Structure formats: C-alpha cells, structure tokens
MARBA-3410 file (N, C-alpha, C, O; in Angstrom, 1 decimal):
217
131.7,53.2,94.8,130.6,53.4,95.4,129.9,52.4,96.3,129.6,51.4,95.7 ~ 129.6,52.4,97.4,128.8,51.4,98.2,127.5,51.9,98.1,127.2,53.1,97.8 ~ 126.5,51.0,98.4,125.2,51.4,98.1,124.6,52.4,99.0,123.9,53.2,98.5 ~ 124.9,52.5,100.2,124.3,53.7,101.1,124.9,54.8,100.5,124.1,55.7,100.3 ~ 126.3,55.1,100.1,126.5,56.2,99.5,125.9,56.9,98.5,125.6,58.1,98.5
125.7,55.7,97.7,124.7,56.0,96.2,123.2,56.2,96.8,122.4,56.7,96.0 ~ 123.0,56.0,97.6,121.5,56.2,98.2,121.4,57.8,98.4,120.6,58.6,98.0 ~ 122.3,57.9,99.3,122.4,59.3,100.0,122.7,60.7,99.1,122.4,61.9,99.4 ~ 123.4,60.0,98.0,123.8,61.3,96.9,122.7,61.3,96.2,122.4,62.5,96.0 ~ 122.0,60.4,95.8,120.5,60.4,95.3,120.0,61.1,95.8,119.9,62.2,95.3
119.4,60.8,96.9,118.5,61.7,97.9,118.8,63.3,97.7,118.1,64.2,97.2 ~ 119.9,63.3,98.2,120.5,65.0,98.2,120.1,65.6,96.4,119.6,66.6,96.0 ~ 120.5,64.6,95.7,120.3,65.5,94.3,118.8,65.4,94.0,118.2,66.2,93.3 ~ 118.3,64.4,94.6,116.6,64.9,94.2,116.3,65.9,95.1,115.4,66.6,94.5 ~ 116.4,66.5,96.1,116.0,67.2,97.0,116.4,68.7,96.6,115.8,69.7,96.8
117.8,68.5,95.9,118.3,69.8,95.4,117.4,70.4,94.0,117.1,71.5,93.8 ~ 117.0,69.4,93.2,116.2,69.3,92.5,114.7,69.3,92.5,114.1,69.5,91.4 ~ 113.9,69.2,93.7,112.8,69.6,94.2,113.0,70.9,94.6,112.0,71.5,94.2 ~ 114.1,71.9,95.3,113.9,72.7,95.7,114.2,74.0,94.7,113.8,75.1,94.9 ~ 114.9,73.5,93.3,115.3,74.5,92.1,113.8,74.4,91.4,113.5,75.4,90.8
113.0,73.3,91.5,111.7,73.0,90.8,110.8,74.3,91.7,110.4,75.4,91.3 ~ 110.7,73.7,92.9,109.8,74.9,93.7,110.0,76.5,93.7,109.1,77.4,93.7 ~ 111.7,76.6,93.6,112.0,78.0,93.2,111.3,78.7,91.7,110.8,79.8,91.6 ~ 111.6,77.7,90.8,111.3,78.2,89.4,109.9,78.6,89.5,109.4,79.7,89.2 ~ 109.2,77.4,90.1,107.6,77.1,90.2,107.0,78.8,90.8,106.1,79.5,90.4
107.9,79.0,91.9,107.4,80.3,92.5,107.7,81.5,92.0,106.9,82.4,92.2 ~ 108.8,81.7,91.4,109.3,82.7,90.6,108.3,83.0,89.4,108.0,84.2,89.2 ~ 107.8,82.2,88.7,106.6,82.3,87.7,105.5,82.5,88.4,104.6,83.1,88.0 ~ 105.5,82.0,89.6,104.0,82.5,89.7,104.0,83.9,90.2,103.0,84.6,89.7 ~ 104.8,84.5,91.0,105.2,85.7,90.9,105.2,86.6,90.1,104.7,87.7,90.2
106.0,86.0,89.1,105.7,87.3,87.6,104.7,87.3,86.9,104.4,88.2,86.1 ~ 103.7,85.7,87.1,102.5,86.0,86.4,101.6,87.1,87.4,100.8,87.9,86.8 ~ 101.7,87.0,88.5,101.0,88.1,89.5,101.2,89.2,89.4,100.3,90.0,89.3 ~ 102.6,89.6,89.3,103.0,91.0,89.0,103.0,91.4,87.6,103.2,92.6,87.3 ~ 102.7,90.6,86.4,102.2,91.1,85.4,100.5,91.4,85.0,99.9,92.2,84.2
100.0,90.7,86.0,98.6,90.6,86.1,98.1,92.5,87.2,97.2,93.3,87.1 ~ 99.1,92.5,88.1,98.9,93.6,89.2,99.1,94.7,88.2,98.4,95.7,88.3 ~ 100.2,94.7,87.1,100.4,95.9,86.4,99.5,96.8,85.7,99.8,97.9,85.1 ~ 98.3,96.0,86.0,97.1,96.7,85.2,96.2,97.6,86.3,95.2,97.3,87.0 ~ 96.6,98.7,86.2,96.1,99.8,87.6,94.7,99.6,87.6,94.2,100.1,88.6
93.8,99.0,86.9,92.3,98.8,86.9,92.0,97.8,87.8,91.1,98.0,88.7 ~ 92.8,96.6,87.5,92.7,95.5,88.8,93.3,95.8,90.1,92.9,95.1,91.0 ~ 94.3,96.8,90.5,94.6,97.4,91.6,94.0,98.2,92.3,94.1,98.1,93.5 ~ 93.3,99.0,91.8,92.1,100.1,92.3,91.1,100.0,91.7,91.2,99.8,90.5 ~ 89.9,100.0,92.3,88.9,100.3,91.4,88.1,101.9,92.1,88.4,102.2,93.3
87.2,102.5,91.4,86.9,104.0,91.3,86.4,104.0,92.8,86.7,104.9,93.6 ~ 85.8,103.0,93.0,85.4,103.1,94.4,85.9,102.9,95.8,85.3,103.3,96.8 ~ 87.3,102.1,95.8,88.2,102.0,96.7,88.5,102.8,97.9,89.2,103.9,97.7 ~ 88.2,102.6,98.7,88.7,103.7,99.7,90.4,103.8,99.8,91.2,102.9,99.7 ~ 90.7,105.1,100.1,91.9,105.2,99.9,92.3,106.5,101.2,91.5,107.3,101.6
93.5,106.3,101.6,94.3,107.2,102.5,95.6,107.7,102.3,96.4,106.9,101.9 ~ 95.8,109.2,102.4,97.2,109.5,101.8,97.0,110.4,100.4,96.0,110.3,99.8 ~ 97.9,111.3,100.1,97.9,111.8,99.2,97.9,111.3,97.7,98.8,110.5,97.3 ~ 97.0,111.6,96.9,97.0,111.1,95.8,98.1,110.9,94.6,98.3,109.9,93.9 ~ 98.7,112.3,94.9,99.9,112.0,94.1,101.4,111.4,94.4,102.5,111.5,93.8
101.2,110.7,95.6,102.2,109.6,96.2,102.5,108.9,95.2,101.7,108.5,94.3 ~ 103.9,108.6,95.3,104.6,107.8,94.3,104.7,106.4,94.6,105.3,105.6,93.8 ~ 104.1,105.8,95.9,104.4,104.8,96.5,102.8,104.2,96.8,102.3,104.7,97.8 ~ 102.2,103.4,96.3,100.5,102.8,96.8,100.9,101.3,97.6,101.5,100.4,97.1 ~ 100.3,101.6,98.7,100.3,99.8,99.2,98.7,99.7,99.1,97.9,100.5,99.7
98.3,98.6,98.3,97.3,98.2,98.0,97.1,96.8,99.2,98.0,96.0,99.3 ~ 95.9,96.7,99.9,95.5,95.9,100.9,94.0,95.2,100.4,93.1,95.7,99.9 ~ 94.1,93.8,100.8,93.2,93.1,100.3,93.1,92.7,101.9,93.9,92.1,102.6 ~ 91.6,93.2,102.2,91.5,92.6,103.6,89.8,92.4,104.3,88.7,92.6,103.6 ~ 89.8,92.0,105.3,88.5,91.2,105.6,88.4,91.8,107.3,89.2,91.5,108.2
87.3,92.7,107.4,87.1,93.3,108.7,86.8,92.2,109.9,86.8,92.6,111.0 ~ 86.6,90.9,109.6,86.6,89.7,110.7,88.1,89.2,110.9,88.3,88.4,111.8 ~ 89.1,89.5,110.2,90.4,89.0,109.8,91.3,89.7,111.1,91.4,90.9,111.3 ~ 91.6,88.9,111.8,92.4,89.1,113.3,93.9,89.6,113.2,94.5,90.4,113.9 ~ 94.3,89.1,112.1,95.9,89.7,111.7,95.6,91.1,110.9,96.4,92.0,111.2
94.5,91.3,109.9,94.3,92.4,109.5,93.9,93.6,110.7,93.8,94.7,110.2 ~ 93.7,93.5,111.6,93.4,94.0,112.7,94.5,94.4,113.2,94.6,95.6,113.5 ~ 95.5,93.4,113.4,96.7,94.0,113.8,97.7,94.5,113.3,98.7,94.9,113.9 ~ 97.7,94.4,112.0,98.4,95.1,110.9,97.8,96.7,110.5,98.3,97.6,110.0 ~ 96.7,96.5,110.9,96.4,98.1,110.7,96.8,99.2,111.4,96.5,100.3,111.0
97.5,99.2,112.3,98.2,100.3,113.0,99.8,100.3,112.3,100.3,101.3,112.0 ~ 100.4,99.1,111.9,101.4,99.0,111.0,101.5,99.5,109.7,102.6,99.8,109.2 ~ 99.9,99.6,109.1,100.3,100.2,107.6,100.2,101.4,108.1,101.0,102.1,107.4 ~ 99.5,102.3,109.0,99.2,103.5,109.2,100.8,104.1,109.6,101.3,105.1,109.1 ~ 101.5,103.3,110.4,102.8,103.4,110.6,103.8,103.9,109.7,104.5,104.9,109.8
103.7,103.0,108.6,104.5,103.1,107.5,104.0,104.5,106.8,104.9,105.1,106.3 ~ 102.7,105.1,106.6,102.5,106.2,105.8,103.3,107.3,106.3,104.0,108.3,105.8 ~ 103.0,106.8,108.0,103.8,108.1,108.9,105.1,108.4,108.9,105.6,109.5,109.0 ~ 106.0,107.2,108.8,107.2,107.2,108.4,107.7,107.9,107.5,108.7,108.6,107.6 ~ 106.8,107.8,106.0,106.7,108.2,105.1,106.3,109.6,105.0,106.0,109.4,103.8
106.1,110.5,105.1,104.8,111.6,104.8,104.8,112.2,103.6,105.6,113.1,103.2 ~ 103.7,111.8,103.0,103.4,112.5,101.6,104.2,111.7,100.4,104.5,111.9,99.2 ~ 104.4,110.9,101.0,105.4,109.5,99.6,104.1,108.1,99.7,103.8,107.6,98.6 ~ 103.7,107.8,100.5,103.1,106.8,100.4,101.3,106.7,100.5,100.8,107.4,101.4 ~ 100.7,106.1,100.0,99.1,105.8,100.0,98.8,104.7,100.3,99.5,103.8,100.0
97.3,104.5,100.9,97.0,103.1,100.7,96.1,103.1,100.3,95.5,104.2,100.5 ~ 95.4,102.0,99.6,94.3,101.4,98.7,93.6,100.4,99.5,94.4,99.4,99.6 ~ 92.3,100.3,100.1,92.0,99.2,100.8,90.6,98.5,99.6,89.7,99.1,99.0 ~ 91.0,97.1,99.5,90.3,96.1,98.9,89.8,95.2,99.5,90.6,94.4,100.0 ~ 88.4,94.9,99.5,87.6,94.0,100.3,87.5,92.5,99.7,87.2,92.1,98.6
87.9,92.0,100.6,88.1,90.1,100.7,87.4,89.6,101.4,88.1,88.8,102.0 ~ 86.0,89.4,101.9,85.4,89.1,103.0,84.9,87.5,103.1,83.7,87.0,103.0 ~ 86.2,86.8,103.4,86.4,85.3,103.1,85.4,84.9,104.6,84.7,84.0,104.5 ~ 85.5,85.6,105.7,85.0,85.0,107.0,83.3,85.1,106.7,82.8,86.0,106.1 ~ 82.5,84.0,107.3,80.9,84.1,107.4,80.8,85.8,108.3,81.3,86.3,109.3
79.9,86.2,107.1,79.4,87.6,108.1,79.9,88.7,107.5,79.1,89.6,107.1 ~ 81.3,88.9,107.2,82.2,89.7,106.7,81.5,90.6,105.6,81.8,91.8,105.3 ~ 80.5,89.9,105.0,80.2,90.9,103.4,79.3,91.8,104.2,78.8,92.8,103.7 ~ 79.1,91.5,105.2,77.7,92.4,106.0,78.1,93.7,106.5,77.4,94.7,106.5 ~ 79.6,93.3,107.1,80.4,94.3,107.6,80.8,95.5,106.5,81.1,96.7,106.8
80.9,95.0,105.3,81.8,95.4,104.1,80.6,96.8,103.6,80.8,98.0,103.4 ~ 79.5,96.1,103.6,78.1,96.7,103.4,78.0,98.1,104.6,77.6,99.2,104.3 ~ 78.4,97.8,105.9,78.4,99.0,106.2,79.5,99.7,106.1,79.3,100.9,105.9 ~ 80.7,99.4,106.1,81.4,100.4,105.7,81.5,101.0,104.5,82.2,102.0,104.4 ~ 80.5,100.5,103.3,80.7,101.3,102.3,79.1,102.6,102.4,78.8,103.7,101.8
78.4,101.9,103.3,77.3,103.1,104.0,78.2,104.1,104.3,78.3,105.2,103.8 ~ 79.0,103.8,105.3,79.8,105.0,106.3,80.3,105.7,105.3,79.9,106.8,105.0 ~ 81.4,104.9,104.3,81.8,105.9,103.3,81.4,107.2,102.6,81.9,108.2,102.4 ~ 79.8,106.6,102.3,79.1,107.7,101.9,78.9,108.9,102.6,78.5,109.9,102.1 ~ 79.0,108.6,103.7,78.8,109.6,104.8,80.3,110.3,105.5,80.4,111.0,106.5
81.3,109.8,104.7,82.7,110.3,104.9,83.1,109.6,106.0,84.2,110.0,106.3 ~ 82.9,108.6,106.6,83.4,107.9,107.9,83.8,106.7,107.7,83.6,105.9,108.6 ~ 84.4,106.1,106.3,85.0,104.9,106.5,86.0,104.6,107.2,85.9,103.6,107.8 ~ 87.2,105.3,107.4,88.0,104.9,108.2,87.5,104.8,109.6,87.9,103.8,110.2 ~ 86.7,105.9,110.5,86.4,105.7,111.8,85.5,104.6,112.1,85.4,104.1,113.2
84.9,104.0,111.0,83.6,102.9,111.3,84.9,101.6,111.0,84.9,100.6,111.7 ~ 85.7,101.7,110.2,86.5,100.7,110.3,87.7,100.5,111.3,88.5,99.5,111.5 ~ 87.7,101.8,112.1,88.4,101.5,113.5,87.6,100.8,114.5,88.0,99.9,115.3 ~ 86.2,101.6,114.4,85.7,101.0,115.3,85.0,99.3,115.2,84.7,98.7,116.3 ~ 84.9,98.7,113.9,85.0,97.7,113.5,86.0,96.5,113.9,85.8,95.3,114.1
87.0,97.1,113.9,88.5,96.3,114.5,88.5,96.2,115.8,88.9,95.1,116.2 ~ 88.0,97.4,116.9,88.2,97.4,118.0,87.1,96.9,118.3,87.0,96.8,119.5 ~ 85.9,96.4,117.8,85.1,95.5,118.2,85.1,94.0,118.0,84.5,93.2,118.7 ~ 85.8,93.8,117.0,86.0,92.6,116.2,85.8,91.3,117.1,85.2,90.3,116.7 ~ 86.4,91.5,118.1,86.5,90.4,119.1,85.0,90.0,119.4,84.7,88.8,119.2
84.2,90.7,119.7,82.6,90.4,119.9,81.5,90.2,118.8,80.5,89.6,118.9 ~ 81.9,90.8,117.7,80.9,90.6,116.2,81.4,89.6,115.6,80.7,88.9,115.0 ~ 82.9,89.2,115.7,83.5,88.2,114.7,84.0,87.0,115.3,85.1,86.4,114.9 ~ 83.1,86.5,116.3,84.0,85.3,117.0,83.5,84.3,116.2,82.3,84.1,116.0 ~ 84.7,83.6,115.7,84.9,82.3,115.1,83.9,81.2,115.5,84.0,80.6,116.6
82.9,80.8,114.5,82.0,79.6,114.8,81.0,80.2,115.1,80.1,79.6,114.5 ~ 80.6,81.4,115.7,79.6,82.3,116.1,79.7,83.4,115.6,79.7,84.2,116.5 ~ 79.8,84.1,114.4,79.7,85.6,114.0,78.3,86.3,114.0,77.2,85.8,113.7 ~ 78.4,87.6,114.5,77.4,88.2,115.1,77.7,90.1,114.4,78.0,91.2,114.9 ~ 77.4,89.9,113.0,78.2,91.1,112.6,76.9,92.5,112.5,77.1,93.6,112.1
75.9,92.1,112.9,74.7,92.8,113.1,75.1,93.3,114.4,74.9,94.5,114.6 ~ 75.7,92.6,115.3,75.7,93.7,116.6,76.7,94.9,116.7,76.9,95.8,117.5 ~ 77.4,94.6,115.1,78.4,95.7,115.3,77.7,97.1,115.3,78.5,98.1,115.6 ~ 76.8,97.4,115.1,75.9,98.6,114.9,76.2,98.8,116.7,76.9,99.7,116.9 ~ 75.9,98.4,117.6,75.9,98.8,118.4,77.2,99.6,119.2,77.0,100.2,120.2
78.4,99.4,118.6,79.6,99.8,118.9,79.9,100.8,118.1,81.1,101.0,117.9 ~ 78.9,101.7,117.2,79.2,102.5,116.2,78.8,104.1,116.8,79.0,105.1,116.2 ~ 78.5,104.0,117.8,77.8,105.1,118.5,78.7,106.1,118.4,78.3,107.2,117.9 ~ 79.9,106.0,118.7,81.0,107.0,118.8,81.5,107.5,117.5,82.0,108.6,117.4 ~ 81.4,106.8,116.3,81.8,107.2,115.2,81.4,108.7,114.4,82.1,109.4,113.7
80.1,108.8,114.8,79.2,110.3,114.2,78.6,109.9,113.1,78.5,110.6,112.1 ~ 78.2,108.5,113.1,77.5,107.8,111.9,75.9,107.9,112.0,75.4,107.4,113.0 ~ 75.2,108.4,111.3,73.8,108.4,111.2,73.5,106.8,110.7,73.7,106.4,109.6 ~ 73.1,106.2,111.9,73.0,105.0,112.1,71.4,104.7,111.1,71.5,103.7,110.4 ~ 70.7,105.2,111.0,69.5,104.9,110.2,69.7,104.7,108.9,69.6,103.6,108.3
70.1,105.9,108.5,70.8,106.3,106.9,71.8,105.2,106.5,71.8,104.7,105.4 ~ 72.7,104.9,107.4,73.6,103.5,107.1,72.9,102.4,106.6,73.3,101.6,105.7 ~ 71.7,102.3,107.5,71.3,100.8,107.7,70.2,100.8,106.3,69.8,99.8,105.9 ~ 69.9,101.7,105.9,69.5,102.1,104.5,70.1,101.8,103.3,69.6,101.1,102.4 ~ 71.3,102.4,103.4,71.9,102.8,102.4,72.5,101.4,102.1,72.7,101.0,100.9
72.9,100.5,103.4,74.0,99.2,103.0,73.0,98.4,102.3,73.4,97.3,102.2 ~ 71.3,98.7,101.8,70.9,97.8,101.3,71.0,97.7,99.6,70.7,96.8,99.0 ~ 71.8,99.1,99.1,72.1,98.7,98.1,72.7,97.7,97.2,73.9,97.4,97.5 ~ 72.1,97.2,96.1,72.5,96.2,95.6,74.1,96.9,94.7,74.8,96.1,94.0 ~ 74.2,97.8,94.8,75.6,98.7,94.0,77.2,98.1,95.1,78.3,97.8,94.7
76.7,98.0,96.3,77.4,97.4,97.6,77.8,95.6,97.1,78.8,94.9,97.4 ~ 76.8,95.4,96.5,77.3,93.9,96.5,77.9,93.7,95.4,78.5,92.7,95.4 ~ 77.9,94.6,94.2,78.4,94.4,93.1,79.9,94.7,93.0,80.7,94.1,92.4 ~ 80.0,95.8,93.8,81.4,95.9,94.5,82.2,94.9,95.1,83.3,94.8,94.7 ~ 81.8,94.1,96.1,82.4,92.7,96.4,82.5,92.0,95.7,83.7,91.7,95.6
81.8,91.5,95.0,81.8,90.6,93.9,82.9,91.2,93.2,83.7,90.3,93.1 ~ 83.3,92.3,92.7,84.2,92.8,91.5,85.6,92.8,92.7,86.7,92.5,92.1 ~ 85.6,93.0,93.9,87.0,92.9,94.3,87.3,91.6,94.6,88.5,91.3,94.7 ~ 86.4,90.7,94.9,86.6,89.2,95.0,87.2,89.0,93.5,88.4,88.6,93.4 ~ 86.5,89.3,92.6,86.8,88.8,91.6,88.5,89.0,90.5,89.1,88.4,89.6
88.8,90.2,91.5,90.3,90.8,90.9,91.3,90.0,92.3,92.5,89.5,92.1 ~ 90.5,90.0,93.5,91.5,89.0,94.3,91.9,87.3,93.9,93.0,86.9,94.2 ~ 91.0,86.7,93.2,91.3,85.8,92.5,92.1,85.9,91.1,92.6,84.9,90.6 ~ 92.2,87.1,90.7,92.5,87.2,89.1,94.3,87.5,90.2,95.2,86.9,89.7 ~ 94.4,87.9,90.9,95.4,88.2,91.8,96.1,86.9,92.7,97.2,86.9,93.2
95.5,86.1,92.7,95.4,84.7,93.6,95.6,85.1,94.9,96.4,84.5,95.6 ~ 94.9,86.2,95.4,94.7,86.2,96.6,93.7,85.3,97.7,92.5,85.4,97.6 ~ 94.4,84.5,98.6,93.8,83.4,99.4,93.7,83.8,100.7,93.0,83.1,101.4 ~ 94.2,84.6,101.1,94.0,85.0,102.2,94.3,86.6,102.8,95.0,87.3,102.1 ~ 94.0,87.1,103.8,94.1,88.4,104.2,95.0,88.4,105.5,95.1,87.5,106.4
95.6,89.5,105.6,95.4,90.5,104.9,96.8,90.3,103.8,98.0,90.1,104.2 ~ 96.4,90.5,102.3,97.3,90.1,101.2,98.1,91.8,100.5,97.3,92.5,99.8 ~ 99.0,92.1,100.7,99.6,93.4,100.3,100.5,93.3,98.9,101.3,92.5,98.5 ~ 100.0,94.2,98.4,100.7,94.7,97.1,101.5,96.2,96.8,100.8,97.1,96.6 ~ 102.8,96.4,96.8,103.3,97.5,96.7,103.8,97.9,95.7,104.8,97.3,95.3
103.3,99.2,94.9,103.4,99.4,93.3,103.1,98.6,92.9,103.7,98.6,91.8 ~ 102.3,97.6,92.7,102.0,96.4,91.9,102.8,95.3,92.4,102.3,94.2,92.1 ~ 103.8,95.3,93.2,104.5,94.0,93.4,104.3,93.2,94.5,104.7,93.7,95.5 ~ 103.8,92.2,94.6,103.2,91.7,95.8,104.1,91.2,97.0,105.2,91.2,96.6 ~ 104.1,90.7,98.2,104.7,90.5,99.2,104.8,89.4,99.1,103.9,88.7,99.4
106.6,88.6,98.7,106.7,87.2,98.5,106.5,86.6,99.8,105.8,85.5,99.9 ~ 107.3,87.2,101.2,106.8,86.1,102.2,106.3,87.3,102.9,106.5,88.5,102.7 ~ 105.3,86.5,103.8,104.0,87.4,104.7,104.9,87.8,106.1,105.4,87.0,106.8 ~ 105.1,89.2,106.4,105.1,89.7,107.8,105.7,91.2,107.5,106.3,91.5,106.4 ~ 105.3,92.1,108.7,105.6,93.3,108.9,107.0,93.8,108.1,107.1,94.5,107.1
108.4,93.2,108.9,109.5,93.4,108.2,109.6,93.7,106.6,109.9,94.8,106.0 ~ 109.2,92.7,106.1,109.0,92.1,104.7,108.3,93.3,103.9,108.6,93.8,102.8 ~ 107.4,93.7,104.6,106.3,94.8,103.9,107.0,95.9,104.1,107.0,96.7,103.1 ~ 107.6,96.2,105.3,108.7,97.6,105.7,109.5,97.5,104.4,109.4,98.4,103.5 ~ 110.3,96.6,104.4,111.5,96.5,103.5,110.9,96.9,102.0,111.4,97.8,101.3
109.8,96.3,101.7,109.5,96.4,100.3,108.9,97.8,100.1,109.1,98.4,99.1 ~ 108.1,98.4,101.1,107.8,99.9,101.1,108.8,100.9,101.3,108.5,102.1,101.0 ~ 109.7,100.7,101.5,111.2,101.3,101.9,111.8,101.7,100.3,111.9,102.7,99.7 ~ 112.0,100.2,100.1,112.6,100.1,98.9,111.7,100.7,97.8,112.2,101.2,96.8 ~ 110.6,100.8,97.8,109.8,101.7,96.9,109.9,103.1,97.0,109.9,103.8,95.9
110.0,103.7,98.0,110.3,105.2,98.4,111.7,105.2,97.9,112.1,106.2,97.3 ~ 112.5,104.4,98.0,114.1,104.8,97.7,114.1,104.7,96.3,114.8,105.6,95.8 ~ 113.6,103.8,95.5,113.5,103.9,94.4,112.9,105.2,93.2,113.3,105.8,92.2 ~ 111.3,105.3,94.1,110.7,106.7,93.2,111.5,107.7,93.7,112.3,108.2,92.9 ~ 111.5,108.1,95.1,112.5,109.2,95.5,113.7,109.6,95.8,114.2,110.3,96.7
114.1,108.7,94.8,115.9,108.9,94.7,116.7,109.0,96.1,117.8,109.6,96.2 ~ 116.2,108.3,97.1,116.6,108.8,98.1,118.0,107.6,98.8,118.6,107.9,99.8
END
C-alpha cells in the first residue's frame, strides 16, 4: 500500500471515528436533557402562561424571548399546530429574556397576565418588535405606546410590573433554561422531548408523532 493511499485511508477512518464520537456525544446530551425534562416541575411552573385545554395529552413547551425575531416568526406556526390538532395540544410559555431589555417586556407580560391580557399583549409586543427591540438600541419602554388596542389598564400594569415576584419568576425560568441547556430562543420541548434539530418541519413532525402516539391515530 503506497503512502498516499495510507494517508487517505487514515483520514477516512479518523473522520468516521470523529463522526461516531460526535453522534454519541449528541445522543448522550439529548438523553441527559430528556431525563431532566421528565420532571414536570422544571417544564412548567405554576405561573407559566398556557394556551389550550389543560387535559391535552401533547404539550409544547417554548422558551422564548419577546425580542427574538425567530420567536415572533414561529408564534403563528405554534398556534397553527394547535389548530391542526384541536383539543389535543396545549402550549406552555417559558421566559428566556437573553436580549438586552427583554426582561422589562417580560414584566409587562406578567402584569398583563394579571389582567387576563397576556396573549393579546404578547401579540402586540411581537407586532411592534421591530420598533422597540432594535438590535444595538433596544427601547423596551416604548412598547407601552403600542399597547393601546389591547384593552390593558396601562397605569395598573405599570404599577404591577414593579413587583419583585416577577423578577423571581424570570430568574426561575432562566435557571430551568440552564438546567435544560437552553442557550437560544425559541427552544421547544414536546412532552419533555427536546427538538433535536431546529426547524418548523421538525417541530411539526415531533408534535404529530406525539399526537399519534398519545391518541392512537
């Protein structure tokens, strides 16, 4: 066997070994996350906003950042998955305010939730996101000027958002995110199973798989 062939074969073997090692490492990581996610308390806290029937057998948990552009784009897709599976899927929202100023908006959302206006306020925040969440120059306080049509008692919400309880909730969600190795938003879990590769098709496939398994379709 000549030297060039030896070098080539060695290179191929090393690449194959690297690929196997990377696969095993990723599998171990996923298994570890799945084990942590099997604890219901870490996936959903008592204060977590939810949408959909409480008795649904399929739960999508989304760690989101209101300043995240991809979160804004995925929001209609998540609602579409619920609509495509009526009564079978619900959604739990978890806070992961990684962007500068996002924690301020999370506190607005929490204050709005006290008035039963969480989802309307989230929709308005996403719609106005290009204005208040400009990269490099975020102005979260300006979001108030876009909430006029939500039906929110603005003055009450401004007062309520000062509660230290909301800061504790943000910190709890961030702790849970770290435990689940969530480093970017949106991050999805379906019935405790992490989305291995990010994308709408992958999320849809995982949701449909869980619907099929839990409703024997």
